[in-house]
N, C-alpha and C positions, 0 to 999 in steps of 0.2 A: 952688201949693205951700203946703200948710197948715203952720202952725207947730206943732211937736210938742215943744217944750222950754219948760219953765217958767222963771221968772226966776232961781231959785237954780241950776238946772241950767246955764243959760247963763253965769251969772257964774263958776261953777266951771270951765266949759270955757274961758272967756277967760283966766282966771288961769292955769290949767294950760297952756294953749297959749303964753302969754307966758313962763312959767317954762321950758318946754321949748325955746322959741326962744332964750332967753338962753343956753342950753348951747352954742350955736354960737359965741357971742362971749366968754362968761365961763366960768370953771371949766374943765371938761375939754376944751372947744373941740372937741366932736365933731359931726359932721354928722348924727348920729341926732336931734339936737335939732330938725331940720327936720320931724320928725313933728308937732311942735306946731302946724304950720299947719293940720292937720285939726281939732283941737278949737277952735282960735281961729276958723277960718272957720265951723264949725257953730254955735259960740256967738254970733257976731256976726249970722248970718243967722236963727237960731232954728229951723233945720230940720236934723234928723239923718236921712240916708238909712237908716242901720241901724235906727233906731227905726221907720221906716216899714215896712221889710221884716218886722220882728218884731211889728208891731202895737202898739208901745209909745207912750206919750205922757206927759210930765210936765207938760204945759201944762193949766191948769185948764179953760180954754175954748178949743178949737182955733179959730183964726182963719183965714179964707181970704184 
């Protein structure tokens, strides 16, 4: 599995994921915040399946 996310992309995904997950516990307390698991997981792993399908990469040098 090659990494296809750059460092800025990964950081944005992790922050966005944490903010969305916070909606489950704080604020409107909606279960839709569980959607935050997806950007959090892809940001931590560094691989986005959708990027792979679309042939995109924000990683400057793809690593194996």
